[in-house]
N, C-alpha and C positions, 0 to 999 in steps of 0.2 A: 233335627231331632224329632222323634215321634211324639204325638200327642199323648198325654198321660191321663186324660179324663176317664175315670172308671177303672184305671189300673189298680190292682191291690198294692198296699203299702210295701209288701215284701218285694214285689217286682220293681217298684220304683227304686227302692234301696239297692237292689241287686244291679239295676242299670246304672245308677249313679256310681256305685263302687267299681263297676267294670269300665266306667268311662263312656258308656253308650247313651246315657242320659245326662243332660246338663242340669244341675240343681237350680241354677238361676232361671233357666227356661221353665222348669217344673214349677217353681215358685211363682213366676210371672203368670203362668197359665192358671194356677189356683187363684191368684188375686183377680184375674179377669172373670173367672167363674163366680167368685164372691161378689164382685161389682155387679154382675148381671143378675144374680139370683137373690141376693140378700135384701134388696128393697122390698120384695114381696114376702120374704120369709122372716126377716128380722131375727136371724140366728145370732148375730153379733152385737155386742155392746160397744166394742172398740176394736179397730183394726190398725196395726202398726205396719204398714206396707214397707216403709223404708227399712225398719229393723229386720223384717223378713228378707228383703233383698240383700241387705248387708250380711245376714247370717248365711244365705245361700251362696254368696260370693266367697265367704270363708271356707265353706265346704268344698266348693269348686277348686279353691286353692289347695286344699288338703289332698284332693284326688290328683291334681297335677303334680304335687310334690311326692306322690307315691305313698301317702299315708291313708290309712283306712278311717273314714269319718265315723263308722259305727253301723250298727244293725238297722238303724232308721235313716241312713244317709240321704239327705235331701227330701225326706218325706214331709209334706205339709201337714201340720197338726193344729189343733185348736184346744184351748183349755177353758173350762167353765170358770166364770169370773168369781169363784170363791177359792181358787187354787192359786197360791202365790207364785208369781214370776217376777223376779227382781226388775224394778223400774216400770212394770206394766200396771195398769189399773187393777184395783182389787175392791170392787164395790159390793160384792155379794148380792147384786140386784137391788140395793137399798139406797135411799137418799141419805141415810145417816153415814154412808161411806162415800158419798159423791166426791170425786176428785182425788180420792186417796190412791196412792201408788205403793206397791209392795216394796219394802226396803231389802228383802231377801227372797230367795226362791224356795219353794217347797222341795222336798226330796224327789218327788215324782218329776217335777220340772227339771231339776238338776240331772236326773237320769235320762230324760228325753233329750236334753241338750248334749249330754255326753255320748248318746247314741247317734247324734247327727241330725235329729229332727229339726224342722223349721217352723216355729210357732207363727201363725198368721194373726191371731187375735184372741179376744176374750168373748166367750159365748154367754148368751142370755140365760137367765134362770129365775125361778121363783125366789122372791126375797128371802135371803138366808136359807135357801134350799127348802122352804116351807110351802109345799104345794104339789099338785099332781097335774098341772096344765100349763105352767109357765105364764099364767095370767096374773100372777102376783108380783111380777117384776115391776119395779118403780119406773122402768123405761118402756113399758108396754109389752104386750104378749108376743111370743114367737108363734109363727103359723106353720101348719103341717104341710110339707112339700107335696103330699098326696092330694090335699084339698085345703087351700089356704083359708077356707071358712071354718076349719076345724083346728083343734089344739094338737100340739105335738107330744103331749104328755109333759110330765115334769118330775122333779124340778130341773133335771138336766135337759130340758127341751131344746135349748139352743145348741148344745153339742150334738144331740140326736138329729136335729134338723140340718145342721151343717153337713153331717155325713149323708143323710138321706137325700139332700139336694145335690150331692156330688161335689161339694166345694172342697172338702178334705176327705181322704180315705179313712182317717182315724181321728178321734177326739177323746179328751178325758172328761168324765163327769164324776159326780159323787153321789153316794146313795146312803140314805138313812132308813127309809122304809120301802124303797122300791124305785128310787129316783134315777137309776140307770136303766133297769130292765123295763119299767113301764113305758118311758118314752121310746126306748128301742122297739118295743112291741108296736106302739102306735104309729111309728114312722117306718117300720119295715127294715130295721138294721139289727146287727148283733150287739148286745150289751152285756157286759160281764161284771158281776159283783163278786169280788174275791172273798175268800175267808177273812173274817175280821182279824186284823193283825198281820195279814200277809203283805200288805202294802202300807207304807208309812203314812200317817196322817199329819206329819210335820208340814206346816205351811197351808193346811186346809182351814178355812174359817169354820170354827166348830159350831155344830148344831146339837147333835146328841152324841156325846163323846164315847159312849159304850156301844154305839151303833154305826157311826160314820165310817165309810169306806170309799176310797177312790178307785175307779176302774175305767176300762176302755169301752168306747162305742166304735164300731167299725162296720164297713160295708161287707167285709168277709170275716168268717169265724177264725180263719188262720191268722188274720191280721190282729184280731183281738188277743189271740194267744201270744203273738210276737210282742205286742205292746205290754201285755201282762209280764212276760219274761223280763222286759226292760225295766219296768217300774217296781217289780216286787222285790222284797228283801228286807232284812233287819235294818234298823236305824237307831243309833244311840240317842237320837233326839226324840224318839217316840218309844216309850217303855212298853207299849202294848204290842209292838211288832214281834213276830215269832222268829227266833234265830235258827241257824242251821241251814244245810243245803236242801234243795227241793227239786223234783223232777222238772225237766224242760217241757213246758206246755207246747212250745213250737214243734219239738220232735214228736210229742204225743199226738198233736193235731195232724201231723204228716203221715201217720201210720196207715190211714185209710179205713173205710167202713168195715171191711172184713175183719181186720185185726182188732178194731175197737169195739164193734157191736156184737160180735159172735159170743153168746153166753152171757152178755151183760144183763143183769137183773134190774128191771125198771119198774118201780111201783107207781101206780096211778090211784091215789086215794079218792074215794067217792066224794070227799069234801071239796076236791078241786074241779069237779065236773057236775056240780049240782044245778038246780033250776035257775040260779042267778046268772049262768053263763049264756051269752048271746048264741043263738043257733048257728050263725055263721062262724063264730069263733070255735064252737065245739066241733063243727065239721072239719075245719082246717087242722085243729089239734088231733082229732081222731085219725085223719089221713096221715099225719106225720108219725103217729104212733104205729100205724100199720106198716109204714115204710121201715121203721126201726125193727119191727118184728120180722118183716120179710128178710132183713139182712142178718137175722140171727139173734137179735135181742129177745130176752124173755120178759115180755110185758105182762105184768100181773095187776089185775084190778082188785083193789082193796075195798072191803065193804065200808059202808057208813059207820062211823065210830072208831075208825083206825086212828084218827087224830081228834079225839074228843074235846080237846081244849082249843082247837083252832078258831072256833067262832068267837073266842075272847081276844083274838090277836089285835083287832082294831082298837078297842078301848085300852088294852095293855100297851100297845105301841104308842098311842097318843098321850097316855099318862107318863110313861117313861121318857119319851123323847121331849115332851113339853117341860117336864121337870128339869131335865138336863139343859134344855134351851134357855130356861129362865135364868139359870146360873151362868151359862156361857155368854149370853147377850147382855149381862149386867155391865160388861166392860165398855159397851157403846153408850156413852153418856154425853158426848159433845165436848169432852175435855181432852181426851187422848187421841181420838181419831176423827177425821172428817169435819163437817160443818156443825154448828150448834145454833140454838136459838137462845138469845140472852134473856135472863130473867132478873128480877130485883135482887135475888140472892142465889147462892149455889143450888139450893134445893129447887127453886123455881126454874133455874137453868136446866137442871136435870129433867124436870117434869115437862117443860116445854119442848126440849130437844127430842125426848123419846116419844112424846105424844104426837108431835108434828112430823117427825122424820121416819118413824117406824110405820109400816103399812098395817092395815087392819088385821091381816092374818097373823102377822108376827105379834101384834099386841094381844090377839086372842090366845095364842099359844103361851105367851109369857104369863098371862093371867091364869090360864089353866094350870100351868106348872107351879106357879106360886101358890095357888089354892091346894094342889095335891101335896105340897111340901109343908104347908102351914101347920102350926100347932093345933092338935085336935083332929087333924085330917090325915096326917102322915101315915099312920098305921092303917087307916081305913082305905086309903087310895094308893099311895106310892108303894108302901111295903107290900100290900096285897098284890099289886101289879107285878112287882119283882118275883113274888112267889109263883104267880101264874106264868110269867115269862119262863121260869125254870121248867114248869110242866110242859109248856109248848116245845121247848128245846128237847126235853127228854123224850117226848112222843115222836118228834122227827128223827132223833137219833135211834130210837127203837126200830122205826121203819127202815132206816139206813143200815142197821145191823144185819138185815137179811137181804138188802138190795144195795146196789152201787149208786142208783139214781132215783130221785122222785120226779115225776113228770106231771105237767098240767099246764093250763093256760097262764099267761102272765097277767092279763087283765080280763075281767069278766065281759068286757065290751070293747069294740074298736074305738077309734078316735071320735070324740064327741064334738059338737059345735061349740065355737067360742061363746062364752056366756051361759051355756046350757046348765052348768052346775055351779057357777060362781056364787050364786045367791044362797046356796044350801051347803054349808060346810060339811054336814054329815054325808051327803051324796058324793061330795068330792073325796072325802076320806075313804069311801068304799072302793076307790080306785086301787087302794093298797091291800085289798082283801086277800089276794094270793101271794103278795110279795112280802108283806110285813112279817109273817111268821118266820120266814127264812132269815130276815134281818135280826129278829129277836134271838134266833139261835146262832147267829154268826156264821152261817154255812155259805159255801160258794155256790153261785147260781148264775146261769146264763139264759138270756132271752134270744131266741132264734126266729127269724122270719120264716113262716111255714105256709104262706099263701095269703089269699085275699078273701074277704067276705063276698058273698054273692051280690051282684048289683040289684038295687031296689029303686023304686020310683023316687024315694026321698034320700037315697044315699048311693054314691058311687062305690065301687069296690075299695075296701080299705085293708091295710095290713093286719095280720094276726101273728102274735108271738107265742111260741112254745117255751115253757120254762123247764130247764133241767137243773136239779139241785143235787149236790153231792155231799160227801162226808167232809168233816173238818180237814183242811189242808190238802184235800184231794182235788185241787183246782185244775191240775193238768188233765185229769180224767174227764172232768166236766167240759173243759174246752175241747178235748179230743172228741168227745161224743157230739158236741156241737158241730165241729168240722166234718165229722163223718156223716151227720144228717144233711148238712149242706151239700156234701158231695153226692149223696143219694138223690137229692131234689134237683141238683143242677144250680145254675146261677140264680140267686134270689131275685124276685120281682123288684124292680126299681121304680121310684116315683117319677111322675111326668117331668119334674124339674131335673132330676138326675139324668133322664133320657134325652134331655136337650130341649124339651118343650118350653115355650115362653112361660115364665112363672105367672 
């Protein structure tokens, strides 16, 4: 059987379904890559090799019996450790859930399994998905496969690093303010944030319930479209999911650059390319926009002031998300889940458990949310933040009324050094500068690798991501544009670890 390292998920699945690839061999090869790469990268919190082998054997049996295992037959995948998979760990990167195992599966996990995927393990994340570097994990940071002295982004840094290292072709992450697209950008892979409500949140450990979305990270844009098609859809267990049929993202992504980009109107607001953007990032983004224009896209530069409320997006996002988090995290008290710290009475047990087992960033956001919702401050902070959130959404929708896509960088800067921003929460929060507005508006958005920053004496070349954002429920078009741009650029640059270098 042929080696599968670097093969797109779609080709692996096609080979397994046709009988030319053995899913057991594919799984074994992925486990070997994991064993070789992960000690240096630390993308995984838990690996269940035996369960993966058993799952692959079941799929092999289905193929031998003439049954179709599904669209992801035999494809190794990994899930962020805040997405429930029955019987697997579910720690959300926190000591307060240490040892906890999910008693049921999320809808996205159910759909992956029904499509024939093979879960390898649980990927690392910032505690309760609160962070932009995966340094807030209770079990230590994940490292960037491009440079292990640098962060992979967050909070889905483990899933991004697993794909960037070539361990799996696709992984699932979750996003509240940029936690799929930002690590995708920093590690040089494709990351897709669906429209809010396009994918069920059932089985996701909640952070900000009006913002949280599950989406794919993949080595190829077409694979992100394939996984999106598998996991998207209405769910009676999540009342926020959108019912009804939707276009196939896989078919849209296969249409090709000429069909997708010709006449496509792409807005580039000045707010997305201001002085805060690293020159190397700007250079790669501009080159990608020129490619799109050369293929027939109509790239329009919008003047400063086209998104007048965007500069409020960071404070609005952190007030809204922290307010929702302080409510969602109240259930973690040491009584119902995970370990606890005993006190003299129930109140002291609560206090000791939460003080000792929540990390500092989680405690900070709980305190911020509690303050914003408290009597006397609710109108001044939380209610006002909701009003500005609506303005941000209206401004983005106004731009999209005249354009199919909004383009710009995902992150103002490439991957930064471990510890560089950890001591300054505000500097860390600025990582979400270009991603948070899209989350506040609930729009679909994809991060695509579009090159590397120039080499410098203090920094090797690092990946740059371009962000394409579309209209509500226009997920297929966004993914199609991503696949078209990838086709124009050719095979994306891959990390040294992905290419087979020693980590």
